[in-house]
N, C-alpha and C positions, 0 to 999 in steps of 0.2 A: 267860490266865495261863500262864506258862512254869514248869515244874518240871523239875528235873534231878536233884538229890540224892535218893536213895532209890529210884532205878529201876535199880540195879545188878543185882538179882535179880528173877526173874519173880514171886516171892512178894510182893516190895515193890510191884511194878507192879500186881499183881492186887488187893492190899489197898487201895492208893490209888484205883484205878479203881472198886472196889466201894463205897468210902466216898462218892465223888463221885456215882456212879449212885444211891445210896440217897437223895441229896438231890434227885434228879430232874434232874440235869444230864447232858448227853451228854458222852462222852469221846472224844477223838481222841489217839492216841499216835503221834508221829512220831519215827522213829529216823533220825538223821543220821550219815553216815559222815564221818570226817575222817582225814587221813593221821596215822600214828603220831607223826611229828615235831611236828605241830600239837598233838596231844593232850599230848605231853610239854611243849611250850611253855606250854600252858594250866595244866598241873599245877604247873609250876615257878612260874608267876605267882601261882597260888592259894596255894601254900605260902609265898611271900614275903608275901602279903597276909593270911594267916591265914584264908582262905576255906574253905568246906566241900569235901570231896573225899576220895578214898582217901589213906591215909598211905603214900605211896610217894616215896622220895627221888629227887632229880634224878639222882643217880648210877645208881640202878637203872633209871631211865627211859632214860638214855643207853646202857646196856648192852643194852636190848631193841630198839634201833633199828638 
């Protein structure tokens, strides 16, 4: 299973991992790096599709690259 949303802060990661471990399931957390331009492209696509993610406008994303 792949989870992405909710792992922005360590507290969220710890909470989800603890819940899964309480069920007797092992946890592996993989952090993948992506170029800022790719992250902005994904954010813009999610915004158009109404998907989950941080509420950051495409304009602010382009200013940070």
